Structure formats: structure tokens, C-alpha cells
A tleap script that builds the chain and sets N, CA, C and O, in Angstrom:
source leaprc.protein.ff14SB
mol = sequence {
  NMET ASN PRO LEU PRO THR LEU GLU VAL ARG
  ARG SER THR LEU LYS GLY ALA GLY ARG GLN
  ALA GLY GLU THR ALA THR HIE LEU ARG GLY
  ALA LEU ASP GLU LEU LEU ALA ALA ILE SER
  ALA ALA GLY PRO ILE PRO ARG ASN ASP ASP
  ILE SER ALA MET ILE ALA ALA ALA TYR ALA
  ALA ILE HIE GLU ILE GLY ILE GLY SER ILE
  GLU SER ALA VAL ALA GLY LEU GLY GLY HIE
  GLY GLU ARG LEU SER LEU MET ALA THR GLU
  TYR ALA ALA ALA GLU GLU ASP THR GLU GLN
  VAL LEU GLU ASN VAL ASP ARG ALA TRP CALA
}
set mol.1.N position { -90.882 83.551 40.565 }
set mol.1.CA position { -91.214 84.262 39.386 }
set mol.1.C position { -90.904 83.293 38.058 }
set mol.1.O position { -89.818 82.740 37.883 }
set mol.2.N position { -91.948 83.194 37.233 }
set mol.2.CA position { -91.853 82.412 36.072 }
set mol.2.C position { -90.554 82.808 35.033 }
set mol.2.O position { -90.244 83.995 34.923 }
set mol.3.N position { -90.030 82.069 34.500 }
set mol.3.CA position { -89.167 82.399 33.392 }
set mol.3.C position { -89.891 83.012 32.069 }
set mol.3.O position { -91.063 82.732 31.817 }
set mol.4.N position { -89.226 83.741 31.365 }
set mol.4.CA position { -90.013 84.189 30.141 }
set mol.4.C position { -90.188 83.148 29.150 }
set mol.4.O position { -89.314 82.335 28.851 }
set mol.5.N position { -91.210 83.197 28.711 }
set mol.5.CA position { -91.256 82.163 27.447 }
set mol.5.C position { -90.324 82.414 26.473 }
set mol.5.O position { -89.935 83.571 26.310 }
set mol.6.N position { -89.897 81.499 25.787 }
set mol.6.CA position { -89.028 81.381 24.690 }
set mol.6.C position { -89.709 81.038 23.371 }
set mol.6.O position { -90.717 80.331 23.367 }
set mol.7.N position { -89.183 81.519 22.268 }
set mol.7.CA position { -89.590 81.405 20.763 }
set mol.7.C position { -88.451 80.712 20.153 }
set mol.7.O position { -87.379 81.305 20.039 }
set mol.8.N position { -88.613 79.369 19.708 }
set mol.8.CA position { -87.783 78.690 19.020 }
set mol.8.C position { -88.200 78.638 17.418 }
set mol.8.O position { -89.298 78.228 17.039 }
set mol.9.N position { -87.242 79.075 16.610 }
set mol.9.CA position { -87.713 79.071 15.345 }
set mol.9.C position { -86.685 78.135 14.469 }
set mol.9.O position { -85.481 78.343 14.312 }
set mol.10.N position { -87.360 77.197 14.009 }
set mol.10.CA position { -86.307 76.127 13.205 }
set mol.10.C position { -86.245 76.587 11.786 }
set mol.10.O position { -87.052 76.317 10.896 }
set mol.11.N position { -85.037 77.411 11.698 }
set mol.11.CA position { -85.017 78.178 10.307 }
set mol.11.C position { -84.934 77.103 9.159 }
set mol.11.O position { -85.633 77.158 8.147 }
set mol.12.N position { -84.052 76.168 9.406 }
set mol.12.CA position { -83.848 74.907 8.293 }
set mol.12.C position { -85.126 74.133 8.060 }
set mol.12.O position { -85.343 73.566 6.989 }
set mol.13.N position { -85.988 74.117 9.101 }
set mol.13.CA position { -87.226 73.584 8.743 }
set mol.13.C position { -88.057 74.161 7.934 }
set mol.13.O position { -88.620 73.560 7.019 }
set mol.14.N position { -88.248 75.681 8.258 }
set mol.14.CA position { -88.937 76.507 7.302 }
set mol.14.C position { -88.452 76.567 5.868 }
set mol.14.O position { -89.196 76.649 4.891 }
set mol.15.N position { -86.846 76.507 5.837 }
set mol.15.CA position { -86.169 76.554 4.362 }
set mol.15.C position { -86.678 75.424 3.842 }
set mol.15.O position { -87.282 75.501 2.772 }
set mol.16.N position { -86.532 74.207 4.484 }
set mol.16.CA position { -86.656 73.095 3.826 }
set mol.16.C position { -88.298 72.699 3.254 }
set mol.16.O position { -88.582 72.151 2.190 }
set mol.17.N position { -89.107 73.107 4.187 }
set mol.17.CA position { -90.417 73.313 3.890 }
set mol.17.C position { -90.836 74.252 2.500 }
set mol.17.O position { -91.670 73.948 1.648 }
set mol.18.N position { -90.221 75.143 2.539 }
set mol.18.CA position { -90.377 76.115 1.543 }
set mol.18.C position { -89.859 75.385 0.118 }
set mol.18.O position { -90.581 75.276 -0.872 }
set mol.19.N position { -88.564 74.938 0.196 }
set mol.19.CA position { -88.294 74.017 -0.842 }
set mol.19.C position { -88.931 73.092 -1.559 }
set mol.19.O position { -88.970 72.926 -2.778 }
set mol.20.N position { -89.544 72.369 -0.475 }
set mol.20.CA position { -90.378 71.060 -0.869 }
set mol.20.C position { -91.702 71.559 -1.356 }
set mol.20.O position { -92.218 70.987 -2.317 }
set mol.21.N position { -92.282 72.538 -0.803 }
set mol.21.CA position { -93.587 73.057 -1.406 }
set mol.21.C position { -93.420 73.893 -2.885 }
set mol.21.O position { -94.363 74.037 -3.663 }
set mol.22.N position { -92.083 74.401 -3.120 }
set mol.22.CA position { -91.951 74.923 -4.432 }
set mol.22.C position { -91.626 73.703 -5.394 }
set mol.22.O position { -91.965 73.703 -6.578 }
set mol.23.N position { -90.868 72.553 -4.719 }
set mol.23.CA position { -90.739 71.599 -5.811 }
set mol.23.C position { -92.053 70.901 -6.031 }
set mol.23.O position { -92.269 70.438 -7.151 }
set mol.24.N position { -92.805 70.798 -5.236 }
set mol.24.CA position { -94.092 70.230 -5.378 }
set mol.24.C position { -94.890 71.058 -6.361 }
set mol.24.O position { -95.484 70.512 -7.290 }
set mol.25.N position { -94.913 72.342 -6.177 }
set mol.25.CA position { -95.472 73.131 -7.107 }
set mol.25.C position { -95.241 73.008 -8.618 }
set mol.25.O position { -96.127 72.947 -9.471 }
set mol.26.N position { -93.785 72.980 -8.839 }
set mol.26.CA position { -93.059 72.675 -10.132 }
set mol.26.C position { -93.542 71.284 -10.556 }
set mol.26.O position { -93.942 71.191 -11.716 }
set mol.27.N position { -93.562 70.274 -9.846 }
set mol.27.CA position { -94.014 68.935 -10.217 }
set mol.27.C position { -95.398 68.756 -10.703 }
set mol.27.O position { -95.589 68.012 -11.665 }
set mol.28.N position { -96.339 69.341 -10.153 }
set mol.28.CA position { -97.650 69.576 -10.235 }
set mol.28.C position { -97.855 70.298 -11.662 }
set mol.28.O position { -98.489 69.788 -12.586 }
set mol.29.N position { -97.209 71.595 -11.708 }
set mol.29.CA position { -97.238 72.283 -13.001 }
set mol.29.C position { -96.841 71.466 -14.226 }
set mol.29.O position { -97.417 71.563 -15.310 }
set mol.30.N position { -95.862 70.690 -13.986 }
set mol.30.CA position { -95.278 69.696 -15.122 }
set mol.30.C position { -96.403 68.563 -15.476 }
set mol.30.O position { -96.655 68.204 -16.626 }
set mol.31.N position { -96.918 68.154 -14.519 }
set mol.31.CA position { -98.132 67.264 -14.673 }
set mol.31.C position { -99.390 67.731 -15.396 }
set mol.31.O position { -100.067 67.113 -16.218 }
set mol.32.N position { -99.540 68.869 -14.944 }
set mol.32.CA position { -100.896 69.603 -15.723 }
set mol.32.C position { -100.489 69.890 -17.035 }
set mol.32.O position { -101.322 69.650 -17.909 }
set mol.33.N position { -99.277 70.402 -17.419 }
set mol.33.CA position { -98.917 70.545 -18.596 }
set mol.33.C position { -98.883 69.479 -19.689 }
set mol.33.O position { -99.084 69.622 -20.895 }
set mol.34.N position { -98.558 68.285 -18.941 }
set mol.34.CA position { -98.517 67.112 -19.815 }
set mol.34.C position { -100.029 66.544 -20.009 }
set mol.34.O position { -100.389 65.871 -20.976 }
set mol.35.N position { -100.815 66.919 -18.962 }
set mol.35.CA position { -102.492 66.550 -19.281 }
set mol.35.C position { -103.001 67.388 -20.339 }
set mol.35.O position { -103.547 66.948 -21.351 }
set mol.36.N position { -102.800 68.661 -20.067 }
set mol.36.CA position { -103.141 69.780 -21.138 }
set mol.36.C position { -102.713 69.315 -22.512 }
set mol.36.O position { -103.586 69.309 -23.380 }
set mol.37.N position { -101.219 68.837 -22.900 }
set mol.37.CA position { -100.901 68.398 -24.052 }
set mol.37.C position { -101.561 67.355 -24.434 }
set mol.37.O position { -101.935 67.355 -25.606 }
set mol.38.N position { -101.877 66.238 -23.617 }
set mol.38.CA position { -102.805 65.126 -24.005 }
set mol.38.C position { -104.201 65.426 -24.438 }
set mol.38.O position { -104.719 64.893 -25.420 }
set mol.39.N position { -104.773 66.272 -23.695 }
set mol.39.CA position { -106.185 66.607 -24.290 }
set mol.39.C position { -105.978 67.629 -25.552 }
set mol.39.O position { -106.797 67.584 -26.470 }
set mol.40.N position { -105.209 68.277 -25.585 }
set mol.40.CA position { -105.065 68.989 -26.888 }
set mol.40.C position { -104.806 67.993 -28.108 }
set mol.40.O position { -105.391 68.129 -29.182 }
set mol.41.N position { -103.830 66.921 -27.839 }
set mol.41.CA position { -103.578 65.858 -28.892 }
set mol.41.C position { -104.992 65.203 -29.330 }
set mol.41.O position { -105.274 64.951 -30.502 }
set mol.42.N position { -105.717 64.997 -28.383 }
set mol.42.CA position { -107.048 64.188 -28.518 }
set mol.42.C position { -107.736 65.096 -29.450 }
set mol.42.O position { -108.504 64.434 -30.149 }
set mol.43.N position { -107.765 66.291 -29.723 }
set mol.43.CA position { -108.446 67.104 -30.508 }
set mol.43.C position { -109.805 67.493 -29.837 }
set mol.43.O position { -110.078 67.114 -28.698 }
set mol.44.N position { -110.648 68.268 -30.595 }
set mol.44.CA position { -111.993 68.883 -29.841 }
set mol.44.C position { -112.849 67.777 -30.027 }
set mol.44.O position { -112.635 66.856 -30.814 }
set mol.45.N position { -113.776 67.886 -29.319 }
set mol.45.CA position { -115.056 66.888 -29.304 }
set mol.45.C position { -115.740 67.289 -30.672 }
set mol.45.O position { -115.829 68.483 -30.959 }
set mol.46.N position { -116.211 66.339 -31.498 }
set mol.46.CA position { -117.006 66.861 -32.662 }
set mol.46.C position { -118.471 67.053 -32.061 }
set mol.46.O position { -119.062 66.537 -31.113 }
set mol.47.N position { -118.819 68.050 -33.048 }
set mol.47.CA position { -120.188 68.530 -32.792 }
set mol.47.C position { -121.103 68.180 -33.995 }
set mol.47.O position { -121.591 69.097 -34.654 }
set mol.48.N position { -121.370 66.784 -34.325 }
set mol.48.CA position { -121.993 66.316 -35.082 }
set mol.48.C position { -123.612 66.613 -35.075 }
set mol.48.O position { -124.302 66.739 -36.087 }
set mol.49.N position { -124.072 66.699 -33.701 }
set mol.49.CA position { -125.638 66.487 -33.531 }
set mol.49.C position { -125.728 67.468 -32.254 }
set mol.49.O position { -124.718 68.015 -31.808 }
set mol.50.N position { -126.853 67.630 -31.765 }
set mol.50.CA position { -127.223 68.445 -30.750 }
set mol.50.C position { -126.621 67.762 -29.353 }
set mol.50.O position { -126.274 68.469 -28.407 }
set mol.51.N position { -126.543 66.439 -29.334 }
set mol.51.CA position { -126.206 65.837 -28.121 }
set mol.51.C position { -124.693 65.897 -27.933 }
set mol.51.O position { -124.227 66.227 -26.842 }
set mol.52.N position { -123.896 65.579 -28.994 }
set mol.52.CA position { -122.495 65.892 -28.941 }
set mol.52.C position { -122.214 67.396 -28.751 }
set mol.52.O position { -121.323 67.730 -27.970 }
set mol.53.N position { -122.825 68.187 -29.328 }
set mol.53.CA position { -122.750 69.650 -29.024 }
set mol.53.C position { -123.017 70.069 -27.627 }
set mol.53.O position { -122.254 70.865 -27.079 }
set mol.54.N position { -123.913 69.648 -27.098 }
set mol.54.CA position { -124.139 69.649 -25.661 }
set mol.54.C position { -123.087 69.232 -24.754 }
set mol.54.O position { -122.732 69.922 -23.799 }
set mol.55.N position { -122.488 67.881 -25.107 }
set mol.55.CA position { -121.650 67.519 -24.483 }
set mol.55.C position { -120.104 68.224 -24.647 }
set mol.55.O position { -119.370 68.365 -23.669 }
set mol.56.N position { -119.814 68.540 -25.674 }
set mol.56.CA position { -118.899 69.521 -25.999 }
set mol.56.C position { -118.952 70.894 -25.133 }
set mol.56.O position { -117.989 71.315 -24.492 }
set mol.57.N position { -120.106 71.473 -25.203 }
set mol.57.CA position { -120.155 72.555 -24.322 }
set mol.57.C position { -119.969 72.348 -22.746 }
set mol.57.O position { -119.357 73.138 -22.026 }
set mol.58.N position { -120.517 71.303 -22.366 }
set mol.58.CA position { -120.263 70.959 -20.898 }
set mol.58.C position { -118.994 70.690 -20.622 }
set mol.58.O position { -118.494 71.220 -19.631 }
set mol.59.N position { -118.183 69.768 -21.484 }
set mol.59.CA position { -116.950 69.893 -21.262 }
set mol.59.C position { -116.008 71.011 -21.289 }
set mol.59.O position { -115.036 71.101 -20.539 }
set mol.60.N position { -116.349 71.888 -22.216 }
set mol.60.CA position { -115.367 72.936 -22.194 }
set mol.60.C position { -115.491 74.048 -20.823 }
set mol.60.O position { -114.583 74.688 -20.292 }
set mol.61.N position { -116.888 74.012 -20.498 }
set mol.61.CA position { -117.205 74.683 -19.115 }
set mol.61.C position { -116.409 74.153 -18.098 }
set mol.61.O position { -115.615 74.864 -17.481 }
set mol.62.N position { -116.594 72.654 -17.813 }
set mol.62.CA position { -115.781 71.866 -16.691 }
set mol.62.C position { -114.326 71.968 -16.856 }
set mol.62.O position { -113.569 72.044 -15.888 }
set mol.63.N position { -113.889 71.969 -18.208 }
set mol.63.CA position { -112.473 72.119 -18.406 }
set mol.63.C position { -112.054 73.455 -17.877 }
set mol.63.O position { -111.130 73.534 -17.068 }
set mol.64.N position { -112.749 74.583 -18.336 }
set mol.64.CA position { -112.175 75.833 -17.836 }
set mol.64.C position { -112.138 75.885 -16.285 }
set mol.64.O position { -111.154 76.316 -15.685 }
set mol.65.N position { -113.228 75.438 -15.676 }
set mol.65.CA position { -113.303 75.598 -14.229 }
set mol.65.C position { -112.167 74.848 -13.460 }
set mol.65.O position { -111.468 75.311 -12.559 }
set mol.66.N position { -112.128 73.682 -13.963 }
set mol.66.CA position { -111.079 72.830 -13.337 }
set mol.66.C position { -109.786 73.127 -13.466 }
set mol.66.O position { -109.014 73.094 -12.508 }
set mol.67.N position { -109.432 73.447 -14.674 }
set mol.67.CA position { -108.002 73.851 -14.999 }
set mol.67.C position { -107.730 75.226 -14.210 }
set mol.67.O position { -106.642 75.451 -13.680 }
set mol.68.N position { -108.779 76.104 -14.178 }
set mol.68.CA position { -108.369 77.469 -13.493 }
set mol.68.C position { -108.242 77.198 -12.102 }
set mol.68.O position { -107.461 77.925 -11.489 }
set mol.69.N position { -108.923 76.187 -11.384 }
set mol.69.CA position { -108.826 75.649 -10.180 }
set mol.69.C position { -107.477 75.209 -9.705 }
set mol.69.O position { -106.857 75.698 -8.760 }
set mol.70.N position { -107.061 74.117 -10.563 }
set mol.70.CA position { -105.875 73.546 -10.274 }
set mol.70.C position { -104.540 74.396 -10.622 }
set mol.70.O position { -103.480 74.164 -10.040 }
set mol.71.N position { -104.674 75.407 -11.626 }
set mol.71.CA position { -103.636 76.357 -11.824 }
set mol.71.C position { -103.292 77.256 -10.583 }
set mol.71.O position { -102.173 77.593 -10.197 }
set mol.72.N position { -104.809 77.638 -9.921 }
set mol.72.CA position { -104.705 78.482 -8.989 }
set mol.72.C position { -104.027 77.917 -7.527 }
set mol.72.O position { -103.468 78.614 -6.680 }
set mol.73.N position { -104.233 76.520 -7.490 }
set mol.73.CA position { -103.698 75.711 -6.400 }
set mol.73.C position { -102.226 75.775 -6.400 }
set mol.73.O position { -101.533 76.078 -5.429 }
set mol.74.N position { -101.737 75.404 -7.797 }
set mol.74.CA position { -100.518 75.299 -8.050 }
set mol.74.C position { -99.699 76.781 -7.677 }
set mol.74.O position { -98.687 76.835 -6.977 }
set mol.75.N position { -100.208 77.661 -8.152 }
set mol.75.CA position { -99.574 79.081 -8.020 }
set mol.75.C position { -99.443 79.238 -6.426 }
set mol.75.O position { -98.366 79.515 -5.898 }
set mol.76.N position { -100.559 79.051 -5.750 }
set mol.76.CA position { -100.827 79.243 -4.255 }
set mol.76.C position { -99.619 78.304 -3.384 }
set mol.76.O position { -98.921 78.836 -2.521 }
set mol.77.N position { -99.522 77.159 -3.671 }
set mol.77.CA position { -98.491 76.289 -3.114 }
set mol.77.C position { -97.154 76.858 -3.416 }
set mol.77.O position { -96.375 77.060 -2.485 }
set mol.78.N position { -96.799 77.152 -4.723 }
set mol.78.CA position { -95.564 77.857 -4.989 }
set mol.78.C position { -95.232 79.196 -4.290 }
set mol.78.O position { -94.073 79.506 -4.013 }
set mol.79.N position { -96.276 79.955 -4.025 }
set mol.79.CA position { -96.256 81.209 -3.359 }
set mol.79.C position { -96.036 81.033 -1.808 }
set mol.79.O position { -95.417 81.859 -1.137 }
set mol.80.N position { -96.553 79.972 -1.338 }
set mol.80.CA position { -96.270 79.501 0.181 }
set mol.80.C position { -95.032 79.121 0.321 }
set mol.80.O position { -94.404 79.451 1.327 }
set mol.81.N position { -94.431 78.301 -0.742 }
set mol.81.CA position { -93.243 77.713 -0.655 }
set mol.81.C position { -92.015 79.018 -0.513 }
set mol.81.O position { -91.096 79.047 0.306 }
set mol.82.N position { -92.307 79.961 -1.487 }
set mol.82.CA position { -91.487 81.141 -1.367 }
set mol.82.C position { -91.556 81.903 -0.189 }
set mol.82.O position { -90.531 82.408 0.269 }
set mol.83.N position { -92.591 82.035 0.324 }
set mol.83.CA position { -93.087 82.614 1.594 }
set mol.83.C position { -92.274 82.164 2.815 }
set mol.83.O position { -91.619 82.886 3.567 }
set mol.84.N position { -92.449 80.752 2.875 }
set mol.84.CA position { -91.627 80.216 4.118 }
set mol.84.C position { -90.292 80.248 3.789 }
set mol.84.O position { -89.573 80.371 4.781 }
set mol.85.N position { -89.708 80.181 2.730 }
set mol.85.CA position { -88.048 80.478 2.643 }
set mol.85.C position { -87.789 81.904 2.869 }
set mol.85.O position { -86.621 82.139 3.179 }
set mol.86.N position { -88.476 82.793 2.805 }
set mol.86.CA position { -88.235 84.192 2.842 }
set mol.86.C position { -88.560 84.332 4.544 }
set mol.86.O position { -87.852 85.129 5.160 }
set mol.87.N position { -89.414 83.714 5.158 }
set mol.87.CA position { -89.486 83.714 6.587 }
set mol.87.C position { -88.375 83.240 7.304 }
set mol.87.O position { -88.046 83.825 8.336 }
set mol.88.N position { -87.721 82.217 6.883 }
set mol.88.CA position { -86.446 81.726 7.417 }
set mol.88.C position { -85.369 82.662 7.255 }
set mol.88.O position { -84.647 83.078 8.162 }
set mol.89.N position { -85.310 82.962 6.050 }
set mol.89.CA position { -84.220 84.342 5.965 }
set mol.89.C position { -84.426 85.440 6.662 }
set mol.89.O position { -83.420 86.105 6.907 }
set mol.90.N position { -85.629 85.893 7.124 }
set mol.90.CA position { -86.078 87.208 7.747 }
set mol.90.C position { -85.799 86.812 9.337 }
set mol.90.O position { -85.217 87.576 10.107 }
set mol.91.N position { -86.248 85.641 9.672 }
set mol.91.CA position { -85.696 85.199 11.208 }
set mol.91.C position { -84.296 85.260 11.231 }
set mol.91.O position { -83.870 86.053 12.071 }
set mol.92.N position { -83.317 84.582 10.472 }
set mol.92.CA position { -82.037 84.738 10.608 }
set mol.92.C position { -81.635 86.127 10.716 }
set mol.92.O position { -80.859 86.438 11.620 }
set mol.93.N position { -82.134 87.132 9.783 }
set mol.93.CA position { -81.570 88.568 9.928 }
set mol.93.C position { -82.009 89.098 11.268 }
set mol.93.O position { -81.319 89.941 11.841 }
set mol.94.N position { -83.112 88.647 11.784 }
set mol.94.CA position { -83.546 89.219 13.035 }
set mol.94.C position { -82.672 88.835 14.024 }
set mol.94.O position { -82.206 89.649 14.821 }
set mol.95.N position { -82.384 87.541 14.039 }
set mol.95.CA position { -81.599 86.888 15.207 }
set mol.95.C position { -80.145 87.502 15.279 }
set mol.95.O position { -79.580 87.716 16.352 }
set mol.96.N position { -79.538 87.790 13.929 }
set mol.96.CA position { -78.199 88.687 13.878 }
set mol.96.C position { -78.403 89.769 14.412 }
set mol.96.O position { -77.532 90.132 15.203 }
set mol.97.N position { -79.469 90.587 14.222 }
set mol.97.CA position { -79.602 91.991 14.609 }
set mol.97.C position { -79.702 92.092 16.163 }
set mol.97.O position { -79.098 92.946 16.812 }
set mol.98.N position { -80.563 91.093 16.726 }
set mol.98.CA position { -80.783 90.881 18.134 }
set mol.98.C position { -79.372 90.697 18.593 }
set mol.98.O position { -78.891 91.523 19.368 }
set mol.99.N position { -78.778 89.830 18.234 }
set mol.99.CA position { -77.298 89.524 18.840 }
set mol.99.C position { -76.410 90.625 18.801 }
set mol.99.O position { -75.647 90.831 19.745 }
set mol.100.N position { -76.441 91.535 17.550 }
set mol.100.CA position { -75.602 92.706 17.469 }
set mol.100.C position { -76.144 93.749 18.840 }
set mol.100.O position { -75.415 94.320 19.652 }
set mol.101.N position { -77.553 93.762 18.772 }
set mol.101.CA position { -77.866 94.855 19.888 }
set mol.101.C position { -77.581 94.408 21.281 }
set mol.101.O position { -77.179 95.236 22.099 }
set mol.102.N position { -77.765 93.120 21.622 }
set mol.102.CA position { -77.327 92.770 22.822 }
set mol.102.C position { -75.813 92.681 23.138 }
set mol.102.O position { -75.432 92.548 24.301 }
set mol.103.N position { -74.965 92.754 22.110 }
set mol.103.CA position { -73.512 92.785 22.191 }
set mol.103.C position { -73.233 94.152 22.474 }
set mol.103.O position { -72.360 94.462 23.284 }
set mol.104.N position { -74.056 95.156 21.736 }
set mol.104.CA position { -73.755 96.623 22.003 }
set mol.104.C position { -74.171 96.987 23.580 }
set mol.104.O position { -73.464 97.652 24.337 }
set mol.105.N position { -75.382 96.446 23.888 }
set mol.105.CA position { -75.811 96.584 25.498 }
set mol.105.C position { -74.508 96.146 26.398 }
set mol.105.O position { -73.937 96.867 27.217 }
set mol.106.N position { -74.208 94.931 26.087 }
set mol.106.CA position { -73.071 94.294 26.842 }
set mol.106.C position { -72.092 95.213 27.062 }
set mol.106.O position { -71.800 95.573 28.202 }
set mol.107.N position { -71.522 95.653 26.023 }
set mol.107.CA position { -70.332 96.411 25.856 }
set mol.107.C position { -70.672 97.826 26.558 }
set mol.107.O position { -69.708 98.406 27.057 }
set mol.108.N position { -71.824 98.387 26.641 }
set mol.108.CA position { -72.228 99.671 26.997 }
set mol.108.C position { -72.269 99.607 28.686 }
set mol.108.O position { -72.056 100.563 29.432 }
set mol.109.N position { -72.590 98.262 29.075 }
set mol.109.CA position { -72.594 97.904 30.590 }
set mol.109.C position { -71.326 97.631 31.304 }
set mol.109.O position { -71.138 97.780 32.511 }
set mol.110.N position { -70.365 97.159 30.302 }
set mol.110.CA position { -69.056 96.869 30.875 }
set mol.110.C position { -68.241 97.753 31.370 }
set mol.110.O position { -67.156 97.402 31.832 }
savepdb mol mol.pdb
quit
């Protein structure tokens, strides 16, 4: 007879990965804020003629799409970090519950 498969959950690894993902998201958010401040400090693109007006319009569209994409990725990374940390906590609670149930079964059979 084959032994039952086991499941090993490394809660400290999950918790550490969650923390690191959160720290990375925070770092990226800070870098993005610095970039946006530098862009803002540079001021708007002058629209002195048709060409510069087209360049400014293209820049605005690219800027909006790019920043939105980066902000979405940063939020997602932070969210994944939170969920990994929560997963570690939930596995710990499940293990404690299982141990309690097994102790109760053990006492009932004794």
C-alpha cells in the first residue's frame, strides 16, 4: 500500500515572499512618484505650432496609457503580496485547527 501524499506548506516562505512583494510595490510606487514629479517640474510641452501640438497630444496619450499600466502593475504586486501573507496566516490557523481536532479524536479513542 502506498503512503498518503503529504502537503508541506512553508509559511515563513509565503510570509517572506508577501513582505518582499509589498516592499517592491512600495519602492516602485516611490520611483513612479519621483518620475511623475520630474515630468511635472519640466512643464507642459509647448504648442507653438501644429507639429508641437501633435507631439504634445501624442505624449499625453502615451503618458496616460503608460502611467495607468505601471500603476496597475504596482497595485497588483502589492495585492499579491498581501494575499501571500494572508495565505501564510490561514495555513497556520488551519494547522492549529487540525491539530486540535486530532487531539480531540485521540482523547476520544483513548
